[in-house]
C-alpha atoms as one frame of an Amber mdcrd trajectory, in Angstrom:
protein
 -67.708  20.788  87.919 -69.226  18.087  85.815 -66.824  17.993  82.843 -63.571
  16.326  83.019 -61.796  19.340  81.121 -62.912  21.751  83.849 -60.533  20.141
  86.320 -57.459  20.468  83.975 -55.233  23.349  84.972 -54.157  23.442  81.335
 -57.708  24.027  80.233 -58.088  27.053  82.931 -54.842  28.407  81.648 -55.868
  28.369  78.025 -59.300  29.970  78.975 -57.479  33.009  80.704 -55.072  33.262
  77.870 -58.151  33.656  75.446 -59.678  36.198  77.495 -56.238  38.308  77.466
 -56.152  38.045  73.696 -59.915  39.223  73.579 -59.135  42.304  75.643 -56.026
  42.779  73.633 -57.857  43.174  70.421 -60.485  45.424  71.648 -58.215  48.429
  70.817 -57.365  47.376  67.232 -58.595  49.383  64.454 -62.121  48.621  63.219
 -60.760  47.716  59.725 -59.125  44.693  61.177 -62.280  43.257  62.441 -62.626
  40.817  59.768 -58.891  39.981  59.308 -56.509  40.139  62.387 -58.921  40.590
  65.022 -61.070  37.581  64.123 -57.999  35.544  63.330 -56.428  36.397  66.756
 -59.629  35.483  68.739 -60.285  32.148  66.663 -56.785  30.979  67.404 -56.756
  31.884  71.046 -60.148  30.609  71.705 -59.252  27.142  69.735 -56.606  26.397
  72.274 -59.230  25.752  75.095 -61.712  24.335  72.879 -59.554  21.685  71.493
 -58.419  20.695  75.114 -61.953  20.531  76.060 -63.055  18.460  73.102 -59.896
  16.205  73.687 -60.695  15.586  77.204 -64.146  14.230  76.519 -63.217  11.887
  73.582 -63.239   8.214  74.370 -59.806   7.615  72.403 -56.404   8.693  73.635
 -55.178   9.071  70.088 -57.873  11.756  69.374 -57.107  13.614  72.651 -53.245
  13.490  71.431 -54.410  14.913  67.972 -56.596  17.716  69.561 -53.726  18.606
  71.781 -51.743  18.881  68.762 -54.152  21.357  67.309 -54.047  23.400  70.583
 -50.164  23.657  70.173 -50.644  24.701  66.560 -53.168  27.543  67.761 -50.336
  28.844  70.109 -48.158  29.184  67.168 -50.975  31.096  65.252 -51.570  33.407
  68.231 -47.957  34.137  68.567 -47.666  35.144  64.829 -50.707  37.225  65.343
 -48.901  38.901  68.197 -45.981  39.828  65.717 -48.388  41.129  63.500 -50.000
  43.172  65.733 -46.791  44.635  67.262 -45.440  45.214  63.735 -48.403  47.295
  62.826 -48.297  49.184  66.311 -51.531  47.868  67.426 -49.841  46.590  70.691
 -46.779  48.107  72.656 -43.712  45.987  73.494 -44.857  45.425  77.062 -48.206
  43.889  76.179 -46.348  41.846  73.420 -43.913  40.456  75.878 -46.434  39.381
  78.386 -48.695  37.853  75.984 -45.550  36.179  74.399 -44.325  34.715  77.614
 -47.909  33.481  78.536 -47.876  31.711  75.272 -44.604  30.242  75.622 -45.901
  28.992  79.218 -48.881  27.516  77.777 -46.965  25.912  74.949 -44.710  24.237
  77.525 -47.748  23.022  79.343 -49.185  21.629  76.076 -46.317  19.843  74.941
 -45.805  18.119  78.430 -49.476  17.222  78.510 -49.198  15.747  74.878 -45.952
  13.754  75.847 -47.811  12.333  78.785 -50.732  11.176  76.737 -48.367   9.644
  74.068 -46.695   7.652  76.974 -49.996   6.594  78.153 -51.031   5.521  74.602
 -47.641   3.753  73.950 -47.868   1.908  77.541 -51.483   0.751  76.633 -50.541
  -0.389  73.002 -47.552  -2.431  74.370 -49.840  -4.183  77.064 -52.358  -5.057
  74.324 -49.660  -6.389  72.290 -48.266  -8.571  75.106 -51.546  -9.807  75.937
 -52.256 -10.703  72.255 -49.045 -12.543  72.069 -49.982 -14.704  74.881
């Protein structure tokens, strides 16, 4: 593993979740290809993509921003889940599984973002105290 993000459990979980969603949409009606299927895939894939991008940036605030994008993408995926369920493209069991997985991923992302924010806060306080000396 050569990239920092490849070691992140949260990235691995997001990658697995993207594959779950990709398999889920394979059974959707073909007329949804340019609407719900595309939106679902893009939202699910963007979770891992933003984690990866955030992990390689040099700025902690940028990583926080990109993690926030991942959080928003989880909300988008959950909305797509409801759309798919309401249109009878997925059953209750698949909905529940994907929903619970999204919730777990969301909790991981929020905790990760909180840790990044704390690190950033501590870094800023240290810089301020050094500048005031």
